[in-house]
C-alpha positions in Angstrom: 10.0 26.1 -6.6 8.7 22.9 -8.7 8.4 20.0 -6.2 11.0 18.0 -7.8 13.4 20.6 -8.2 13.1 20.9 -4.4 13.4 17.1 -4.0 16.4 17.1 -6.2 18.1 19.7 -4.2 17.2 17.5 -0.8 19.0 14.4 -2.4 21.8 16.0 -4.2 25.1 14.6 -3.1 23.6 12.0 -0.9 24.6 9.2 -3.1 21.5 7.6 -2.5 20.6 4.1 -4.2 17.1 3.0 -5.5 16.4 -0.6 -6.5 14.2 -1.3 -9.5 13.1 -4.8 -9.7 11.5 -4.6 -13.1 14.9 -3.9 -14.9 13.9 -5.3 -18.4 10.7 -3.2 -18.7 11.5 -0.2 -21.1 9.9 2.4 -18.9 11.9 1.4 -16.1 15.1 1.1 -18.0 14.7 4.5 -19.6 14.0 6.3 -16.3 17.1 4.4 -14.8 19.3 5.7 -17.7 17.9 9.4 -17.1 18.6 9.1 -13.4 22.1 7.9 -13.9 22.9 10.3 -16.7 21.8 13.4 -14.3 23.7 12.0 -11.3 20.6 12.5 -9.2 20.9 9.0 -7.5 22.2 5.5 -8.3 19.7 3.4 -9.7 20.0 -0.5 -9.2 18.4 -2.6 -11.8 17.4 -6.2 -11.2 17.3 -8.9 -13.9 19.3 -10.8 -16.5 21.9 -8.6 -17.9 21.7 -10.1 -21.4 17.8 -9.4 -21.4 18.4 -6.0 -20.1 21.0 -5.2 -22.6 18.7 -6.6 -25.3 16.0 -3.8 -24.3 18.5 -1.1 -24.3 19.9 -2.2 -27.9 16.3 -2.2 -29.1 15.9 1.2 -28.1 19.6 2.4 -29.0 20.2 3.3 -25.4 23.7 3.2 -23.6 23.6 1.5 -20.3 27.4 1.7 -19.7 27.7 2.2 -15.8 24.3 1.2 -14.7 24.3 -1.3 -12.0 22.6 -4.6 -12.9 22.2 -7.3 -10.2 20.9 -10.7 -11.4 19.3 -12.7 -8.5 20.2 -15.8 -10.1 24.0 -15.0 -9.8 23.9 -12.7 -6.9 27.2 -13.5 -4.9 25.8 -12.6 -1.6 22.8 -14.7 -2.0 23.4 -17.0 0.9 23.7 -14.2 3.3 20.5 -12.6 2.0 18.7 -16.0 2.5 19.8 -16.2 6.0 18.8 -12.8 6.7 15.4 -13.4 5.2 14.9 -16.5 7.3 15.8 -14.7 10.5 13.7 -11.9 9.7 10.7 -14.1 9.0 11.0 -15.8 12.5 10.1 -19.4 11.6 7.4 -18.3 9.2 9.6 -19.3 6.1 12.1 -22.3 5.7 15.4 -21.8 4.2 14.1 -24.0 1.3 11.2 -21.6 0.8 13.6 -18.5 1.2 15.7 -19.9 -1.7 12.7 -19.7 -4.0 11.1 -16.6 -2.8 14.2 -14.5 -3.1 14.4 -15.4 -6.8 11.3 -13.2 -6.9 12.7 -9.8 -7.9 10.5 -7.7 -5.5 11.3 -9.8 -2.6 15.0 -9.8 -3.7 14.8 -6.1 -3.9 13.1 -5.5 -0.8 15.6 -7.4 0.9 18.4 -5.1 -0.4 16.6 -2.3 1.1 16.3 -4.2 4.6 20.0 -5.1 4.5 20.9 -1.5 3.8 22.1 -2.3 0.3 19.8 0.2 -1.3 17.9 3.2 0.2 14.6 2.6 -1.3 12.8 0.6 -3.9 10.1 1.4 -6.6 8.1 -1.3 -8.5 4.8 -1.9 -10.0 5.1 -1.0 -13.7 4.4 -4.6 -14.5 3.4 -6.0 -10.9 0.2 -5.6 -8.8 0.0 -3.3 -5.7 -0.1 -6.7 -3.9 3.1 -7.9 -5.3 4.9 -4.7 -4.2 3.4 -4.4 -0.8 3.5 -8.0 0.6 7.3 -8.2 0.5 7.5 -4.9 2.4 5.1 -6.0 5.0 6.9 -9.2 5.7 10.3 -7.7 5.5 10.7 -4.0 6.1 7.4 -4.1 8.2 5.7 -1.0 9.6 7.7 1.9 11.3 7.2 2.3 15.0 3.9 4.0 15.9 2.2 2.8 12.9 -0.3 -0.1 12.5 -0.9 -0.1 9.2 0.5 1.1 5.6 -1.6 3.5 3.6 -1.2 5.1 0.2 -1.1 8.8 -0.7 -1.0 10.6 -4.1 0.4 14.3 -4.9 -2.0 16.0 -7.2 -0.2 18.9 -8.8 -1.0 21.6 -11.6 0.9 24.6 -11.8 1.3 26.0 -8.3 -1.6 24.2 -6.9 -0.3 21.0 -4.8 -2.5 18.7 -2.8 -2.4 15.2 -1.1 -5.3 12.4 -1.3 -5.4 9.3 0.6 -5.9 6.3 1.1 -6.3 5.9 -2.5 -4.4 2.3 -2.9 -4.2 0.0 0.1 -6.9 0.0 2.8 -10.3 -0.8 1.4 -12.6 0.1 4.3 -10.4 1.4 7.1 -12.1 1.9 10.7 -12.1 5.1 12.8 -8.5 4.3 13.9 -7.2 3.6 10.7 -8.4 6.7 9.3 -6.8 8.7 11.9 -3.5 7.1 11.3 -3.9 7.8 7.5 -4.6 11.5 8.3 -1.4 11.8 10.2 0.6 9.5 8.1 -0.4 11.8 5.0 0.2 15.0 7.0 3.9 13.8 7.5 4.3 13.0 4.0 2.8 16.6 3.0 5.5 18.3 5.0 8.3 16.5 3.1 6.7 17.7 -0.2 6.7 21.3 1.0 2.9 21.3 1.8 1.7 23.0 5.1 -0.9 20.5 5.7 -4.5 21.4 6.7 -6.4 18.0 6.8 -9.9 17.5 5.8 -11.7 14.3 6.8 -14.1 13.8 4.0 -17.6 12.5 4.0 -21.0 13.1 2.1 -21.8 15.0 5.3 -20.7 18.4 6.8 -20.9 19.0 10.5 -23.9 16.7 11.0 -25.9 17.6 7.9 -26.4 14.0 7.3 -26.7 10.9 9.6 -25.3 7.4 9.5 -22.7 4.8 10.4 -20.3 6.2 7.5 -20.6 9.8 8.8 -19.8 8.6 12.5 -16.7 6.9 11.4 -15.2 10.1 10.0 -16.3 12.3 13.1 -14.5 9.8 15.3 -11.5 9.4 13.0 -11.4 13.0 13.0 -11.3 13.1 17.2 -8.7 10.4 17.1 -6.3 12.0 14.8 -6.4 15.4 17.0 -5.5 13.0 19.7 -2.5 11.3 17.8 -1.4 14.8 16.8 -2.8 17.8 18.7 -0.7 20.3 16.6 -2.1 19.0 13.4 -4.9 21.3 11.8 -7.6 18.6 11.0 -11.2 18.8 10.7 -14.2 16.6 9.8 -16.7 15.5 8.8 -16.5 17.7 5.7 -17.9 17.6 2.1 -15.4 18.1 -0.3 -16.8 21.4 -1.4 -17.0 22.7 2.3 -13.3 21.6 2.4 -12.0 23.0 -0.7 -14.0 26.1 -1.6 -13.8 29.1 0.9 -17.0 30.4 0.4 -18.7 27.1 1.1 -16.4 26.3 4.0 -17.6 29.7 5.6 -21.0 29.0 5.0 -21.1 25.3 6.0 -18.4 25.2 8.6 -17.8 28.8 9.9 -15.8 27.9 12.8 -13.4 25.6 11.2 -9.8 26.4 10.6 -9.5 23.8 7.7 -12.7 24.2 5.9 -12.4 26.1 2.6 -8.5 25.8 3.2 -7.8 22.1 3.1 -4.6 20.8 1.0 -4.8 17.2 2.4 -7.8 15.3 1.7 -8.5 12.0 3.8 -11.3 9.7 2.0 -13.5 7.6 4.1 -12.6 4.5 2.1 -10.5 3.1 -0.8 -13.1 3.2 -3.5 -14.0 6.8 -2.9 -10.2 7.6 -2.7 -9.2 5.9 -5.7 -12.2 7.3 -7.7 -11.4 10.8 -6.5 -7.9 11.1 -7.4 -8.6 9.7 -10.8 -11.2 12.3 -11.4 -8.9 15.1 -10.5 -6.2 13.4 -12.8 -8.3 13.1 -15.9 -11.1 15.6 -15.5 -9.1 18.2 -13.7 -5.9 17.8 -15.4 -3.9 17.3 -12.4 -0.6 15.0 -12.5 -1.0 12.5 -10.0 2.3 11.1 -8.5 2.1 7.8 -6.4 1.0 6.0 -4.6 3.4 6.8 -1.9 3.4 3.9 0.7 3.4 5.6 4.1 4.0 4.0 7.6 6.6 1.5 6.4 10.1 1.2 8.1 12.0 2.2 4.7 10.8 3.7 1.5 9.2 1.3 -0.9 6.9 3.0 -3.6 4.4 1.2 -5.8 4.0 2.4 -9.4 0.6 2.2 -11.5 0.8 -0.5 -14.1 -0.3 2.5 -16.5 2.6 4.4 -15.6 5.2 6.0 -18.0 8.8 6.5 -18.1 8.3 10.2 -16.4 6.4 8.6 -13.6 9.2 6.1 -12.8 11.9 8.9 -13.1 9.7 11.0 -10.6 8.6 8.3 -8.1 12.3 7.3 -7.7 13.4 10.9 -6.8 10.4 10.9 -4.4 11.4 7.7 -2.9 15.0 8.6 -2.6 13.5 11.9 -0.8 11.5 9.9 1.7 14.8 7.9 2.8 16.4 11.1 4.4 
């Protein structure tokens, strides 16, 4: 079954709500109208209603029935401010909260925290930091997680893989890499991927030496300790992880080599470059980044996203809330 048909089946009838802070952005509004029309989930748009109505009018779109919340006129704003100040535990004053919560990303994250929405999707016009910062300050990491990571689903036809971390952690240490591996394997299961995790390097099983290799070797050991049931192996070069004949030659005793479908990169630059090469050269659809390790689902769009990306990320985020 197609990934999104599967996810739609999972969220069907659950009446899940996803808040979209960038309500007057045409890509966001177009996706929200589509989601509302298909009755897949209930989008909540943030912004000035007149501004959103103008965008709809300019595109000949009907926005009847769409829920729009303007942070400037929100009837429960005082309650939100008090909840935010309490959550921040003295790190922000009430006066600061009054200003911060007029920012749509902070406002939307608070809707999720206060259980007035099941998840949030932002980033069409905001940076990753603008989306992640409120999430870390308000929603925070889930129990057992010390950090948040960003994974991508890469799919083409019946091929489906996960790449991480491609969005958040610049140079994670061995402990961080191990956590990323476990987080991404959990995400993979939700997306109907039976995870076989490759910890990637420029070395396979000692073929090269150095601190960068040592980090991946240690991360592999730690990942196995975090989840002894998880098929994970490293250090592996990409060809050894992906190509059965190369895996058999370079790592003949590995249960992952040549069969990996979850790829954990040693640092952010290689992960980000890698997924974009697969997307642009390989013709794979890249879905994400999926923020992993948070208490509640918040997803970050690429600023180069299109309406279809927003539509699919909203469905995916809703599924993460289950």
